[in-house]
Legacy VTK file of the C-alpha trace (Angstrom):
# vtk DataFile Version 3.0
C-alpha trace
ASCII
DATASET POLYDATA
POINTS 285 float
11.457 2.246 -6.196
15.194 2.340 -6.826
14.773 0.191 -9.924
12.184 2.732 -11.135
14.674 5.573 -10.758
13.908 6.954 -7.289
16.595 7.888 -4.774
15.440 6.283 -1.527
16.436 6.881 2.101
15.185 3.810 3.931
14.230 3.830 7.607
13.263 0.433 9.022
10.235 0.716 11.301
11.139 -2.783 12.466
14.380 -4.712 12.160
13.298 -8.345 12.052
15.115 -11.545 11.122
12.338 -12.257 8.596
8.756 -11.248 7.905
6.004 -12.158 10.354
4.410 -14.747 8.082
6.934 -17.266 9.422
6.333 -19.236 12.617
9.154 -17.340 14.409
10.772 -13.949 14.136
13.288 -12.056 16.224
14.367 -8.450 16.259
13.597 -4.896 17.298
10.757 -2.424 16.836
11.943 1.168 16.302
10.409 3.690 18.674
9.723 7.388 18.122
12.955 8.561 19.808
15.042 6.388 17.501
13.158 7.608 14.437
13.543 11.212 15.590
17.291 10.725 16.041
17.680 9.408 12.477
15.636 12.287 11.109
17.716 14.804 13.095
20.851 13.419 11.427
19.345 13.989 7.967
18.262 17.483 9.019
21.698 18.474 10.346
23.185 17.600 6.964
20.384 19.482 5.181
19.485 16.402 3.150
15.909 16.252 4.352
14.188 17.629 1.271
11.914 14.988 -0.212
9.327 14.696 -2.963
7.685 11.646 -1.419
7.293 9.903 1.911
6.061 6.304 1.933
5.114 4.451 5.113
3.939 0.896 5.700
4.113 -1.664 8.500
4.495 -0.089 11.935
3.842 -1.562 15.378
4.361 1.424 17.668
1.893 4.301 18.213
4.541 6.856 19.237
6.530 5.997 16.092
3.436 6.632 13.986
2.749 9.950 15.728
6.373 10.958 15.069
5.904 10.099 11.373
3.053 12.621 11.268
5.244 15.339 12.829
8.025 14.652 10.324
5.658 14.629 7.338
4.161 17.958 8.445
7.634 19.475 8.787
8.705 18.141 5.377
5.515 19.544 3.808
6.361 22.983 5.204
9.654 22.823 3.319
8.148 21.395 0.153
4.434 22.046 -0.279
4.391 19.617 -3.233
5.547 16.672 -1.106
3.293 13.648 -1.560
2.783 11.361 1.431
1.815 7.820 0.467
0.483 5.833 3.414
-0.246 2.130 3.464
-2.252 1.926 6.720
-1.177 -1.613 7.575
-3.466 -2.899 10.310
-5.009 -6.216 9.377
-6.852 -8.275 6.804
-9.686 -10.713 6.260
-9.258 -14.461 6.321
-12.254 -16.558 5.262
-14.485 -13.512 5.541
-13.415 -12.630 9.086
-11.321 -9.513 9.638
-8.673 -9.256 12.332
-5.908 -6.819 13.237
-2.282 -7.972 13.255
-0.913 -4.773 14.822
-1.800 -3.389 18.278
-5.383 -2.040 18.299
-4.293 1.371 19.614
-2.775 2.133 16.194
-6.247 2.541 14.657
-7.131 5.925 16.229
-3.666 7.276 15.347
-4.080 6.250 11.705
-7.650 7.544 11.567
-7.232 10.854 13.397
-3.635 11.847 12.643
-2.083 9.942 9.761
-4.838 9.772 7.133
-5.583 13.541 7.370
-1.977 14.368 6.305
-1.737 11.610 3.657
-2.159 12.328 -0.066
-2.436 8.731 -1.262
-3.660 5.827 0.877
-3.729 2.133 0.011
-5.886 0.288 2.568
-7.318 -3.141 1.882
-11.082 -3.528 2.358
-10.801 -4.416 6.060
-8.549 -1.408 6.759
-10.886 0.934 4.830
-13.757 -0.371 6.982
-11.749 0.164 10.175
-10.812 3.738 9.217
-14.375 4.789 8.376
-16.293 2.568 10.804
-18.415 1.397 7.890
-18.798 -2.104 6.451
-18.490 -2.739 2.706
-20.911 -5.223 1.174
-21.321 -3.831 -2.352
-19.323 -1.788 -4.835
-21.617 1.165 -4.047
-20.625 0.847 -0.350
-16.970 0.790 -1.362
-17.321 3.977 -3.447
-19.041 5.705 -0.515
-16.290 4.544 1.868
-13.700 5.955 -0.555
-15.598 9.269 -0.506
-15.477 9.211 3.308
-11.730 8.620 3.113
-11.338 11.511 0.635
-13.217 13.721 3.088
-10.600 12.823 5.730
-7.804 14.240 3.533
-6.275 12.012 0.820
-6.717 12.921 -2.866
-6.117 9.349 -3.986
-7.620 6.265 -2.340
-6.977 2.750 -3.607
-8.657 -0.202 -1.897
-6.006 -2.734 -2.848
-8.091 -5.877 -2.351
-11.647 -6.741 -1.388
-13.995 -9.693 -1.123
-16.537 -8.059 -3.438
-18.014 -10.179 -6.206
-15.988 -9.546 -9.367
-17.941 -9.162 -12.642
-15.391 -11.535 -14.240
-16.222 -14.250 -11.663
-15.016 -15.819 -8.411
-11.464 -16.380 -9.637
-10.846 -12.633 -9.669
-9.980 -10.148 -6.948
-11.313 -6.594 -7.080
-9.302 -3.461 -6.332
-10.931 -0.021 -6.520
-9.351 3.371 -7.003
-10.597 6.913 -6.644
-8.740 10.128 -7.462
-10.298 13.437 -6.482
-8.842 16.656 -7.780
-9.982 20.174 -7.014
-9.471 22.442 -10.014
-8.341 26.062 -9.777
-11.954 27.278 -10.015
-12.930 25.098 -7.035
-14.795 22.403 -8.968
-14.035 18.800 -8.090
-13.414 15.993 -10.531
-13.367 12.415 -9.332
-11.963 9.580 -11.397
-12.941 6.095 -10.250
-11.719 2.750 -11.497
-12.131 -0.958 -10.855
-9.354 -3.473 -11.468
-9.996 -7.211 -11.535
-6.948 -9.423 -11.288
-6.733 -13.230 -11.288
-6.514 -14.744 -7.795
-3.364 -16.678 -6.981
-3.945 -19.580 -4.596
-1.384 -18.832 -1.877
-0.770 -16.457 1.011
1.996 -14.010 0.173
3.581 -11.542 2.574
4.748 -8.136 1.359
2.282 -7.703 -1.510
0.829 -4.563 0.104
4.299 -3.006 0.402
5.049 -3.801 -3.228
1.677 -2.394 -4.303
2.134 0.894 -2.411
5.680 1.417 -3.729
4.691 0.767 -7.335
1.563 2.902 -7.057
3.780 5.761 -5.819
6.070 5.315 -8.828
3.353 4.987 -11.454
1.212 7.847 -10.113
4.404 9.946 -10.253
4.879 9.023 -13.897
1.134 9.329 -14.730
-0.074 11.996 -12.262
-3.463 12.547 -13.908
-4.218 9.022 -14.979
-5.115 6.715 -12.116
-6.302 4.101 -14.622
-2.862 3.658 -16.230
-1.045 3.906 -12.868
-3.214 1.114 -11.428
-2.967 -1.034 -14.567
0.828 -0.901 -14.424
0.878 -1.517 -10.658
-1.517 -4.480 -10.727
0.033 -5.968 -13.882
3.506 -5.860 -12.313
2.037 -7.487 -9.176
0.608 -10.289 -11.313
3.968 -10.900 -12.994
5.706 -11.082 -9.594
3.061 -13.349 -8.006
2.871 -15.731 -10.973
6.666 -16.059 -11.020
6.688 -16.580 -7.238
4.010 -19.286 -7.152
5.553 -21.132 -10.105
8.960 -21.150 -8.451
7.487 -22.050 -5.009
5.643 -25.061 -6.424
8.813 -26.350 -8.078
10.734 -25.973 -4.794
7.977 -27.615 -2.720
7.730 -30.604 -5.044
4.681 -32.333 -6.520
1.663 -32.350 -4.199
3.312 -30.387 -1.375
2.128 -27.010 -0.123
4.834 -24.322 -0.435
6.105 -22.902 2.884
6.851 -19.265 3.854
10.439 -19.396 2.624
9.411 -20.791 -0.757
6.712 -18.109 -1.096
9.112 -15.168 -0.621
8.280 -12.709 -3.417
10.587 -13.124 -6.426
11.467 -9.429 -6.579
14.983 -9.595 -8.001
13.939 -12.096 -10.661
11.062 -9.744 -11.615
13.228 -6.657 -12.102
12.265 -6.244 -15.776
8.547 -6.609 -15.002
8.782 -3.978 -12.288
10.638 -1.563 -14.583
8.387 -2.014 -17.574
5.333 -4.163 -16.837
3.485 -5.666 -19.765
-0.126 -4.639 -19.126
-1.990 -7.900 -18.522
-4.701 -6.455 -16.267
-6.979 -3.686 -17.532
-8.906 -1.239 -15.364
-12.544 -0.269 -15.931
-13.514 3.371 -15.523
-16.597 3.632 -13.295
LINES 1 286
285 0 1 2 3 4 5 6 7 8 9 10 11 12 13 14 15 16 17 18 19 20 21 22 23 24 25 26 27 28 29 30 31 32 33 34 35 36 37 38 39 40 41 42 43 44 45 46 47 48 49 50 51 52 53 54 55 56 57 58 59 60 61 62 63 64 65 66 67 68 69 70 71 72 73 74 75 76 77 78 79 80 81 82 83 84 85 86 87 88 89 90 91 92 93 94 95 96 97 98 99 100 101 102 103 104 105 106 107 108 109 110 111 112 113 114 115 116 117 118 119 120 121 122 123 124 125 126 127 128 129 130 131 132 133 134 135 136 137 138 139 140 141 142 143 144 145 146 147 148 149 150 151 152 153 154 155 156 157 158 159 160 161 162 163 164 165 166 167 168 169 170 171 172 173 174 175 176 177 178 179 180 181 182 183 184 185 186 187 188 189 190 191 192 193 194 195 196 197 198 199 200 201 202 203 204 205 206 207 208 209 210 211 212 213 214 215 216 217 218 219 220 221 222 223 224 225 226 227 228 229 230 231 232 233 234 235 236 237 238 239 240 241 242 243 244 245 246 247 248 249 250 251 252 253 254 255 256 257 258 259 260 261 262 263 264 265 266 267 268 269 270 271 272 273 274 275 276 277 278 279 280 281 282 283 284
């Protein structure tokens, strides 16, 4: 976000030695009191006027509830504030979904967070959790996105899914839906599908990168979800291809790269993040 010209105040929801894809991690989980204290400091200095709030990985329900309170307060000050929420809860491995945060976060996301969010970026499993509905076909996915719109957000992007891609099994499908209500009360919905080449490795942090770049590109292209998603997904591809190439070199011929070798090559991809060459096109549905 900083590379793309945004001034960012960062609050760590967790302070860990490393990401949780490693075998071990140590550190602290911020609770709601600690978050509130940091926010109070910003408020006392009157530097708590924001255009965007972005949230991702959280492990504590009270922290998440406090986020909602803060977002609501910030929206009272600036009615144009956009809250981008990546509802990080879990994912599917070999077709089976499982949560990697405490299960009691689900009702907080569903009942409190999503209703105040403007843009949400769940993966397929998280979209299913939030709506209580399974996705088997693209039609299901579009209906689930409509259910999510009905909960509050104007923009819903299902960042990854196990749906069959028209381009074949080597591609991963993401779906986006942007619903706008015009001044006369009529609704227009723009829907897109993005197919990007699969990369054979497990990366950690791709969802965070996706949400941050989607925030930036929807800011720069507010009425064009297609272009915003093309730039986001293309930049992701550049980062992942660079990462896997570098990881394979480090691991050596025939060896599987480890967590450290698969750390996203963010710094090395600075130019691609700033100005991604569009290598993935979106289809308007």
